[in-house]
All heavy atoms as TSV, in Angstrom:
chain	resi	resn	atom	element	x	y	z
A	1	MET	N	N	-20.699	19.445	14.667
A	1	MET	CA	C	-21.177	18.391	13.701
A	1	MET	C	C	-20.998	18.778	12.247
A	1	MET	O	O	-20.757	17.928	11.314
A	1	MET	CB	C	-22.612	18.104	14.082
A	1	MET	CG	C	-23.215	17.028	13.294
A	1	MET	SD	S	-22.441	15.402	13.740
A	1	MET	CE	C	-23.379	14.296	12.774
A	2	GLY	N	N	-20.980	20.144	11.991
A	2	GLY	CA	C	-20.914	20.641	10.725
A	2	GLY	C	C	-19.577	20.224	10.001
A	2	GLY	O	O	-19.492	19.843	8.918
A	3	ARG	N	N	-18.468	20.278	10.766
A	3	ARG	CA	C	-17.201	19.957	10.213
A	3	ARG	C	C	-17.123	18.518	9.920
A	3	ARG	O	O	-16.467	18.129	8.916
A	3	ARG	CB	C	-16.023	20.333	11.239
A	3	ARG	CG	C	-15.785	21.775	11.244
A	3	ARG	CD	C	-15.086	22.107	10.054
A	3	ARG	NE	N	-14.266	23.299	10.233
A	3	ARG	CZ	C	-13.763	24.088	9.255
A	3	ARG	NH1	N	-14.168	23.809	8.080
A	3	ARG	NH2	N	-13.032	25.033	9.477
A	4	ILE	N	N	-17.714	17.683	10.661
A	4	ILE	CA	C	-17.655	16.159	10.439
A	4	ILE	C	C	-18.319	15.830	9.120
A	4	ILE	O	O	-17.831	15.024	8.379
A	4	ILE	CB	C	-18.272	15.478	11.624
A	4	ILE	CG1	C	-17.294	15.620	12.855
A	4	ILE	CG2	C	-18.414	13.988	11.243
A	4	ILE	CD1	C	-17.912	15.030	14.165
A	5	ALA	N	N	-19.365	16.521	8.818
A	5	ALA	CA	C	-20.066	16.250	7.603
A	5	ALA	C	C	-19.246	16.700	6.257
A	5	ALA	O	O	-19.502	16.121	5.276
A	5	ALA	CB	C	-21.402	17.069	7.606
A	6	GLU	N	N	-18.321	17.539	6.493
A	6	GLU	CA	C	-17.409	17.926	5.346
A	6	GLU	C	C	-16.304	17.015	5.117
A	6	GLU	O	O	-15.779	17.093	4.093
A	6	GLU	CB	C	-16.929	19.290	5.625
A	6	GLU	CG	C	-17.988	20.400	5.722
A	6	GLU	CD	C	-17.408	21.820	6.176
A	6	GLU	OE1	O	-16.114	21.948	6.106
A	6	GLU	OE2	O	-18.129	22.649	6.595
A	7	ILE	N	N	-16.057	16.101	6.000
A	7	ILE	CA	C	-14.937	15.167	5.783
A	7	ILE	C	C	-15.225	14.226	4.614
A	7	ILE	O	O	-16.292	13.614	4.572
A	7	ILE	CB	C	-14.656	14.394	7.071
A	7	ILE	CG1	C	-14.173	15.366	8.179
A	7	ILE	CG2	C	-13.521	13.223	6.758
A	7	ILE	CD1	C	-14.022	14.744	9.556
A	8	ASP	N	N	-14.298	14.138	3.727
A	8	ASP	CA	C	-14.422	13.305	2.489
A	8	ASP	C	C	-13.256	12.294	2.428
A	8	ASP	O	O	-13.265	11.442	1.486
A	8	ASP	CB	C	-14.732	13.968	1.281
A	8	ASP	CG	C	-13.497	14.890	0.861
A	8	ASP	OD1	O	-12.392	14.921	1.531
A	8	ASP	OD2	O	-13.642	15.598	-0.160
A	9	THR	N	N	-12.277	12.392	3.292
A	9	THR	CA	C	-11.099	11.559	3.113
A	9	THR	C	C	-10.704	11.031	4.454
A	9	THR	O	O	-10.700	11.587	5.440
A	9	THR	CB	C	-9.846	12.246	2.584
A	9	THR	OG1	O	-10.145	12.889	1.402
A	9	THR	CG2	C	-8.671	11.375	2.379
A	10	VAL	N	N	-10.471	9.707	4.529
A	10	VAL	CA	C	-10.009	9.083	5.748
A	10	VAL	C	C	-8.596	8.685	5.616
A	10	VAL	O	O	-8.189	8.205	4.633
A	10	VAL	CB	C	-10.843	7.744	6.124
A	10	VAL	CG1	C	-10.314	7.116	7.277
A	10	VAL	CG2	C	-12.338	8.132	6.285
A	11	TYR	N	N	-7.734	9.080	6.686
A	11	TYR	CA	C	-6.366	8.808	6.579
A	11	TYR	C	C	-5.885	8.051	7.798
A	11	TYR	O	O	-6.333	8.314	8.827
A	11	TYR	CB	C	-5.629	10.090	6.607
A	11	TYR	CG	C	-4.085	9.862	6.506
A	11	TYR	CD1	C	-3.431	9.495	5.319
A	11	TYR	CD2	C	-3.341	9.957	7.737
A	11	TYR	CE1	C	-2.044	9.329	5.404
A	11	TYR	CE2	C	-2.022	9.665	7.681
A	11	TYR	CZ	C	-1.283	9.366	6.466
A	11	TYR	OH	O	-0.038	9.135	6.521
A	12	ARG	N	N	-5.365	6.873	7.504
A	12	ARG	CA	C	-4.807	6.088	8.535
A	12	ARG	C	C	-3.432	5.545	8.102
A	12	ARG	O	O	-3.302	4.886	7.046
A	12	ARG	CB	C	-5.713	4.970	8.710
A	12	ARG	CG	C	-5.337	4.043	9.924
A	12	ARG	CD	C	-6.297	2.947	10.125
A	12	ARG	NE	N	-5.510	1.668	9.913
A	12	ARG	CZ	C	-5.996	0.567	9.593
A	12	ARG	NH1	N	-7.218	0.388	9.241
A	12	ARG	NH2	N	-5.153	-0.493	9.491
A	13	TYR	N	N	-2.473	5.728	8.865
A	13	TYR	CA	C	-1.091	5.312	8.603
A	13	TYR	C	C	-1.013	3.938	9.128
A	13	TYR	O	O	-1.204	3.549	10.215
A	13	TYR	CB	C	-0.050	6.234	9.220
A	13	TYR	CG	C	1.354	5.709	9.050
A	13	TYR	CD1	C	2.014	6.002	7.822
A	13	TYR	CD2	C	2.022	5.062	10.014
A	13	TYR	CE1	C	3.252	5.396	7.726
A	13	TYR	CE2	C	3.415	4.644	9.901
A	13	TYR	CZ	C	3.934	4.870	8.654
A	13	TYR	OH	O	5.160	4.337	8.424
A	14	ASP	N	N	-0.565	2.981	8.235
A	14	ASP	CA	C	-0.362	1.553	8.554
A	14	ASP	C	C	1.117	1.298	8.221
A	14	ASP	O	O	1.375	1.119	7.085
A	14	ASP	CB	C	-1.346	0.740	7.768
A	14	ASP	CG	C	-1.309	-0.698	8.210
A	14	ASP	OD1	O	-0.285	-1.245	8.629
A	14	ASP	OD2	O	-2.390	-1.394	8.181
A	15	PRO	N	N	1.888	1.000	9.142
A	15	PRO	CA	C	3.301	0.729	8.982
A	15	PRO	C	C	3.468	-0.519	8.130
A	15	PRO	O	O	4.432	-0.584	7.310
A	15	PRO	CB	C	3.854	0.646	10.346
A	15	PRO	CG	C	2.937	1.107	11.316
A	15	PRO	CD	C	1.592	1.232	10.603
A	16	SER	N	N	2.643	-1.434	8.293
A	16	SER	CA	C	2.824	-2.702	7.519
A	16	SER	C	C	2.652	-2.479	6.083
A	16	SER	O	O	3.263	-3.092	5.237
A	16	SER	CB	C	1.763	-3.805	8.117
A	16	SER	OG	O	2.075	-4.047	9.365
A	17	LEU	N	N	1.682	-1.580	5.683
A	17	LEU	CA	C	1.545	-1.401	4.218
A	17	LEU	C	C	2.771	-0.624	3.764
A	17	LEU	O	O	3.219	-0.941	2.591
A	17	LEU	CB	C	0.233	-0.508	4.037
A	17	LEU	CG	C	-1.094	-1.117	4.345
A	17	LEU	CD1	C	-2.241	-0.188	4.121
A	17	LEU	CD2	C	-1.207	-2.396	3.427
A	18	TRP	N	N	3.252	0.321	4.430
A	18	TRP	CA	C	4.433	1.080	4.058
A	18	TRP	C	C	5.723	0.103	3.841
A	18	TRP	O	O	6.440	0.294	3.011
A	18	TRP	CB	C	4.787	2.175	4.897
A	18	TRP	CG	C	3.843	3.398	4.579
A	18	TRP	CD1	C	2.889	3.894	5.296
A	18	TRP	CD2	C	3.904	4.163	3.289
A	18	TRP	NE1	N	2.311	4.890	4.584
A	18	TRP	CE2	C	2.894	5.018	3.398
A	18	TRP	CE3	C	4.707	4.077	2.202
A	18	TRP	CZ2	C	2.590	5.967	2.478
A	18	TRP	CZ3	C	4.525	4.983	1.246
A	18	TRP	CH2	C	3.416	5.993	1.324
A	19	GLU	N	N	5.789	-0.842	4.717
A	19	GLU	CA	C	6.762	-1.864	4.626
A	19	GLU	C	C	6.726	-2.661	3.292
A	19	GLU	O	O	7.693	-3.017	2.682
A	19	GLU	CB	C	6.752	-2.823	5.836
A	19	GLU	CG	C	7.297	-2.265	7.141
A	19	GLU	CD	C	7.094	-3.217	8.356
A	19	GLU	OE1	O	7.047	-4.410	8.142
A	19	GLU	OE2	O	7.077	-2.779	9.396
A	20	ILE	N	N	5.481	-2.965	2.825
A	20	ILE	CA	C	5.280	-3.681	1.675
A	20	ILE	C	C	5.739	-2.878	0.477
A	20	ILE	O	O	6.469	-3.324	-0.416
A	20	ILE	CB	C	3.892	-4.116	1.476
A	20	ILE	CG1	C	3.465	-5.138	2.543
A	20	ILE	CG2	C	3.574	-4.585	0.019
A	20	ILE	CD1	C	1.892	-5.458	2.586
A	21	VAL	N	N	5.319	-1.612	0.498
A	21	VAL	CA	C	5.667	-0.642	-0.524
A	21	VAL	C	C	7.272	-0.497	-0.661
A	21	VAL	O	O	7.837	-0.465	-1.755
A	21	VAL	CB	C	4.932	0.712	-0.453
A	21	VAL	CG1	C	5.436	1.821	-1.445
A	21	VAL	CG2	C	3.471	0.585	-0.536
A	22	GLU	N	N	7.786	-0.248	0.502
A	22	GLU	CA	C	9.204	-0.076	0.545
A	22	GLU	C	C	9.986	-1.218	0.122
A	22	GLU	O	O	10.994	-1.153	-0.661
A	22	GLU	CB	C	9.683	0.302	1.957
A	22	GLU	CG	C	9.290	1.772	2.338
A	22	GLU	CD	C	9.572	2.059	3.843
A	22	GLU	OE1	O	9.893	1.103	4.627
A	22	GLU	OE2	O	9.438	3.268	4.237
A	23	ALA	N	N	9.611	-2.374	0.463
A	23	ALA	CA	C	10.316	-3.690	0.075
A	23	ALA	C	C	10.161	-3.817	-1.543
A	23	ALA	O	O	11.217	-4.192	-2.111
A	23	ALA	CB	C	9.647	-4.863	0.773
A	24	GLU	N	N	9.053	-3.592	-2.026
A	24	GLU	CA	C	8.889	-3.879	-3.474
A	24	GLU	C	C	9.576	-2.744	-4.253
A	24	GLU	O	O	10.156	-2.954	-5.386
A	24	GLU	CB	C	7.419	-3.994	-3.863
A	24	GLU	CG	C	6.745	-5.184	-3.244
A	24	GLU	CD	C	7.358	-6.523	-3.515
A	24	GLU	OE1	O	8.002	-6.709	-4.616
A	24	GLU	OE2	O	7.191	-7.453	-2.699
A	25	ALA	N	N	9.531	-1.574	-3.812
A	25	ALA	CA	C	10.105	-0.397	-4.452
A	25	ALA	C	C	11.686	-0.623	-4.486
A	25	ALA	O	O	12.331	-0.347	-5.407
A	25	ALA	CB	C	9.889	0.950	-3.738
A	26	SER	N	N	12.206	-1.204	-3.411
A	26	SER	CA	C	13.589	-1.533	-3.306
A	26	SER	C	C	14.008	-2.508	-4.306
A	26	SER	O	O	15.053	-2.416	-5.042
A	26	SER	CB	C	14.011	-2.153	-1.849
A	26	SER	OG	O	15.392	-2.422	-1.899
A	27	ARG	N	N	13.095	-3.496	-4.647
A	27	ARG	CA	C	13.354	-4.485	-5.679
A	27	ARG	C	C	13.313	-3.754	-7.058
A	27	ARG	O	O	14.128	-4.181	-7.932
A	27	ARG	CB	C	12.417	-5.623	-5.563
A	27	ARG	CG	C	12.568	-6.451	-4.316
A	27	ARG	CD	C	11.410	-7.519	-4.232
A	27	ARG	NE	N	11.506	-8.473	-5.357
A	27	ARG	CZ	C	10.575	-9.259	-5.708
A	27	ARG	NH1	N	9.469	-9.160	-5.091
A	27	ARG	NH2	N	10.606	-10.039	-6.725
A	28	PHE	N	N	12.428	-2.865	-7.243
A	28	PHE	CA	C	12.360	-2.112	-8.466
A	28	PHE	C	C	13.605	-1.290	-8.660
A	28	PHE	O	O	14.259	-1.342	-9.758
A	28	PHE	CB	C	11.198	-1.130	-8.472
A	28	PHE	CG	C	11.080	-0.279	-9.597
A	28	PHE	CD1	C	10.752	-0.636	-10.872
A	28	PHE	CD2	C	11.289	1.114	-9.344
A	28	PHE	CE1	C	10.748	0.319	-11.933
A	28	PHE	CE2	C	11.356	2.017	-10.396
A	28	PHE	CZ	C	11.017	1.668	-11.659
A	29	TYR	N	N	13.993	-0.474	-7.708
A	29	TYR	CA	C	15.223	0.333	-7.847
A	29	TYR	C	C	16.455	-0.512	-7.884
A	29	TYR	O	O	17.456	0.026	-8.490
A	29	TYR	CB	C	15.302	1.379	-6.675
A	29	TYR	CG	C	14.205	2.449	-6.804
A	29	TYR	CD1	C	13.266	2.583	-5.878
A	29	TYR	CD2	C	14.140	3.266	-7.908
A	29	TYR	CE1	C	12.214	3.483	-5.991
A	29	TYR	CE2	C	13.162	4.151	-8.099
A	29	TYR	CZ	C	12.255	4.352	-7.067
A	29	TYR	OH	O	11.259	5.359	-7.252
A	30	GLY	N	N	16.419	-1.764	-7.393
A	30	GLY	CA	C	17.565	-2.626	-7.587
A	30	GLY	C	C	17.627	-3.250	-8.904
A	30	GLY	O	O	18.524	-4.106	-9.166
A	31	GLY	N	N	16.642	-2.994	-9.743
A	31	GLY	CA	C	16.616	-3.548	-11.126
A	31	GLY	C	C	16.106	-5.030	-11.187
A	31	GLY	O	O	16.171	-5.621	-12.257
A	32	GLN	N	N	15.526	-5.461	-10.115
A	32	GLN	CA	C	14.936	-6.804	-10.131
A	32	GLN	C	C	13.662	-6.852	-10.778
A	32	GLN	O	O	13.197	-8.009	-11.147
A	32	GLN	CB	C	14.938	-7.299	-8.706
A	32	GLN	CG	C	16.317	-7.477	-8.053
A	32	GLN	CD	C	16.119	-7.764	-6.634
A	32	GLN	OE1	O	15.296	-7.352	-5.917
A	32	GLN	NE2	N	17.149	-8.622	-6.076
A	33	LEU	N	N	12.843	-5.859	-10.757
A	33	LEU	CA	C	11.473	-5.787	-11.302
A	33	LEU	C	C	11.260	-4.658	-12.151
A	33	LEU	O	O	11.771	-3.568	-11.952
A	33	LEU	CB	C	10.528	-5.729	-9.987
A	33	LEU	CG	C	10.418	-6.806	-9.058
A	33	LEU	CD1	C	9.381	-6.423	-7.960
A	33	LEU	CD2	C	9.998	-8.129	-9.679
A	34	THR	N	N	10.287	-4.727	-13.026
A	34	THR	CA	C	9.840	-3.600	-13.822
A	34	THR	C	C	8.832	-2.840	-13.060
A	34	THR	O	O	8.355	-3.403	-12.020
A	34	THR	CB	C	9.168	-4.113	-15.226
A	34	THR	OG1	O	7.987	-4.840	-14.829
A	34	THR	CG2	C	10.156	-5.057	-16.026
A	35	ALA	N	N	8.498	-1.660	-13.566
A	35	ALA	CA	C	7.343	-0.823	-12.818
A	35	ALA	C	C	6.090	-1.682	-12.772
A	35	ALA	O	O	5.378	-1.604	-11.730
A	35	ALA	CB	C	7.244	0.406	-13.566
A	36	GLN	N	N	5.740	-2.311	-13.930
A	36	GLN	CA	C	4.466	-3.179	-13.916
A	36	GLN	C	C	4.599	-4.234	-12.955
A	36	GLN	O	O	3.566	-4.422	-12.194
A	36	GLN	CB	C	4.451	-3.714	-15.347
A	36	GLN	CG	C	3.162	-4.715	-15.497
A	36	GLN	CD	C	1.862	-3.831	-15.578
A	36	GLN	OE1	O	1.857	-2.735	-15.991
A	36	GLN	NE2	N	0.775	-4.405	-15.025
A	37	GLN	N	N	5.683	-5.014	-12.841
A	37	GLN	CA	C	5.828	-6.135	-11.904
A	37	GLN	C	C	5.825	-5.616	-10.443
A	37	GLN	O	O	5.151	-6.228	-9.570
A	37	GLN	CB	C	7.213	-6.891	-12.164
A	37	GLN	CG	C	7.213	-7.645	-13.350
A	37	GLN	CD	C	8.610	-8.156	-13.696
A	37	GLN	OE1	O	9.541	-7.446	-13.462
A	37	GLN	NE2	N	8.672	-9.366	-14.184
A	38	THR	N	N	6.355	-4.374	-10.204
A	38	THR	CA	C	6.306	-3.788	-8.814
A	38	THR	C	C	4.927	-3.556	-8.445
A	38	THR	O	O	4.574	-3.859	-7.379
A	38	THR	CB	C	7.269	-2.573	-8.873
A	38	THR	OG1	O	8.583	-2.844	-9.229
A	38	THR	CG2	C	7.318	-1.949	-7.491
A	39	GLY	N	N	4.180	-2.806	-9.354
A	39	GLY	CA	C	2.838	-2.487	-9.073
A	39	GLY	C	C	1.946	-3.786	-8.725
A	39	GLY	O	O	1.148	-3.817	-7.824
A	40	GLU	N	N	2.158	-4.756	-9.564
A	40	GLU	CA	C	1.426	-6.027	-9.317
A	40	GLU	C	C	1.833	-6.693	-8.065
A	40	GLU	O	O	0.948	-7.231	-7.330
A	40	GLU	CB	C	1.698	-7.033	-10.485
A	40	GLU	CG	C	1.021	-6.472	-11.839
A	40	GLU	CD	C	1.422	-7.299	-13.046
A	40	GLU	OE1	O	2.330	-8.211	-12.872
A	40	GLU	OE2	O	0.840	-7.100	-14.125
A	41	ALA	N	N	3.060	-6.656	-7.612
A	41	ALA	CA	C	3.625	-7.315	-6.471
A	41	ALA	C	C	2.986	-6.493	-5.254
A	41	ALA	O	O	2.568	-7.187	-4.339
A	41	ALA	CB	C	5.086	-7.252	-6.356
A	42	ILE	N	N	3.011	-5.219	-5.263
A	42	ILE	CA	C	2.522	-4.426	-4.280
A	42	ILE	C	C	0.990	-4.803	-4.066
A	42	ILE	O	O	0.418	-4.872	-3.013
A	42	ILE	CB	C	2.628	-2.908	-4.367
A	42	ILE	CG1	C	4.141	-2.594	-4.257
A	42	ILE	CG2	C	1.846	-2.102	-3.447
A	42	ILE	CD1	C	4.562	-1.238	-4.745
A	43	GLN	N	N	0.227	-4.696	-5.164
A	43	GLN	CA	C	-1.156	-4.940	-5.192
A	43	GLN	C	C	-1.460	-6.305	-4.602
A	43	GLN	O	O	-2.429	-6.465	-3.750
A	43	GLN	CB	C	-1.780	-4.862	-6.529
A	43	GLN	CG	C	-3.286	-4.975	-6.623
A	43	GLN	CD	C	-3.816	-4.775	-8.021
A	43	GLN	OE1	O	-3.057	-4.804	-8.976
A	43	GLN	NE2	N	-5.159	-4.498	-8.068
A	44	SER	N	N	-0.796	-7.293	-4.992
A	44	SER	CA	C	-0.959	-8.690	-4.408
A	44	SER	C	C	-0.699	-8.847	-2.950
A	44	SER	O	O	-1.537	-9.304	-2.297
A	44	SER	CB	C	-0.129	-9.752	-5.218
A	44	SER	OG	O	-0.214	-11.010	-4.781
A	45	ARG	N	N	0.420	-8.234	-2.512
A	45	ARG	CA	C	0.719	-8.372	-1.158
A	45	ARG	C	C	-0.201	-7.535	-0.240
A	45	ARG	O	O	-0.524	-8.055	0.799
A	45	ARG	CB	C	2.216	-7.841	-0.900
A	45	ARG	CG	C	3.154	-8.888	-1.439
A	45	ARG	CD	C	4.597	-8.394	-1.192
A	45	ARG	NE	N	4.896	-8.426	0.184
A	45	ARG	CZ	C	5.961	-7.973	0.713
A	45	ARG	NH1	N	6.818	-7.372	0.015
A	45	ARG	NH2	N	6.153	-7.882	2.063
A	46	VAL	N	N	-0.613	-6.419	-0.695
A	46	VAL	CA	C	-1.558	-5.529	0.075
A	46	VAL	C	C	-2.910	-6.352	0.114
A	46	VAL	O	O	-3.545	-6.202	1.245
A	46	VAL	CB	C	-1.657	-4.221	-0.584
A	46	VAL	CG1	C	-2.879	-3.473	-0.077
A	46	VAL	CG2	C	-0.413	-3.409	-0.354
A	47	LYS	N	N	-3.290	-6.824	-0.957
A	47	LYS	CA	C	-4.627	-7.609	-0.940
A	47	LYS	C	C	-4.659	-8.676	0.051
A	47	LYS	O	O	-5.501	-8.958	0.883
A	47	LYS	CB	C	-4.922	-8.112	-2.417
A	47	LYS	CG	C	-6.183	-8.743	-2.530
A	47	LYS	CD	C	-6.400	-9.260	-4.002
A	47	LYS	CE	C	-7.796	-9.898	-4.172
A	47	LYS	NZ	N	-7.990	-10.372	-5.514
A	48	ILE	N	N	-3.452	-9.448	0.227
A	48	ILE	CA	C	-3.446	-10.551	1.163
A	48	ILE	C	C	-3.342	-9.962	2.462
A	48	ILE	O	O	-4.061	-10.441	3.440
A	48	ILE	CB	C	-2.062	-11.420	0.747
A	48	ILE	CG1	C	-2.180	-12.125	-0.459
A	48	ILE	CG2	C	-1.829	-12.371	2.023
A	48	ILE	CD1	C	-0.950	-12.778	-1.073
A	49	TYR	N	N	-2.608	-8.970	2.731
A	49	TYR	CA	C	-2.472	-8.358	4.078
A	49	TYR	C	C	-3.811	-7.891	4.551
A	49	TYR	O	O	-4.298	-8.097	5.662
A	49	TYR	CB	C	-1.574	-7.185	4.005
A	49	TYR	CG	C	-1.610	-6.330	5.229
A	49	TYR	CD1	C	-0.938	-6.764	6.370
A	49	TYR	CD2	C	-2.135	-5.102	5.278
A	49	TYR	CE1	C	-0.945	-6.038	7.532
A	49	TYR	CE2	C	-2.222	-4.318	6.467
A	49	TYR	CZ	C	-1.633	-4.770	7.644
A	49	TYR	OH	O	-1.644	-4.057	8.702
A	50	LEU	N	N	-4.630	-7.214	3.711
A	50	LEU	CA	C	-5.985	-6.660	4.059
A	50	LEU	C	C	-6.929	-7.806	4.351
A	50	LEU	O	O	-7.705	-7.772	5.293
A	50	LEU	CB	C	-6.412	-5.757	2.968
A	50	LEU	CG	C	-5.747	-4.445	2.815
A	50	LEU	CD1	C	-6.237	-3.607	1.660
A	50	LEU	CD2	C	-5.714	-3.660	4.137
A	51	ALA	N	N	-6.814	-8.913	3.561
A	51	ALA	CA	C	-7.697	-10.059	3.713
A	51	ALA	C	C	-7.324	-10.636	5.159
A	51	ALA	O	O	-8.294	-11.177	5.800
A	51	ALA	CB	C	-7.432	-11.028	2.693
A	52	GLU	N	N	-6.155	-10.790	5.531
A	52	GLU	CA	C	-5.666	-11.183	6.715
A	52	GLU	C	C	-6.192	-10.377	7.991
A	52	GLU	O	O	-6.416	-10.879	9.046
A	52	GLU	CB	C	-4.195	-11.408	6.887
A	52	GLU	CG	C	-3.691	-12.508	5.985
A	52	GLU	CD	C	-2.147	-12.551	5.912
A	52	GLU	OE1	O	-1.533	-11.581	6.361
A	52	GLU	OE2	O	-1.569	-13.604	5.387
A	53	GLN	N	N	-6.377	-9.138	7.647
A	53	GLN	CA	C	-6.816	-8.202	8.778
A	53	GLN	C	C	-8.342	-8.399	9.058
A	53	GLN	O	O	-8.764	-7.905	10.190
A	53	GLN	CB	C	-6.419	-6.784	8.460
A	53	GLN	CG	C	-5.044	-6.485	8.271
A	53	GLN	CD	C	-4.154	-7.002	9.356
A	53	GLN	OE1	O	-4.282	-6.639	10.499
A	53	GLN	NE2	N	-3.265	-7.869	9.035
A	54	GLY	N	N	-9.010	-8.950	8.198
A	54	GLY	CA	C	-10.459	-9.179	8.296
A	54	GLY	C	C	-11.182	-8.046	7.982
A	54	GLY	O	O	-12.237	-7.659	8.225
């Protein structure tokens, strides 16, 4: 039980989230979006995705 009390970070790999990041990063590196636009697009899509997950 002592080790569990020390945990301060939860890690969960979600392939759908990485797909969002990769898709938007691709648009950035392709010159279609600025860094600001890329961040906003990722944030928006992730927010929608998480809301759909309940």
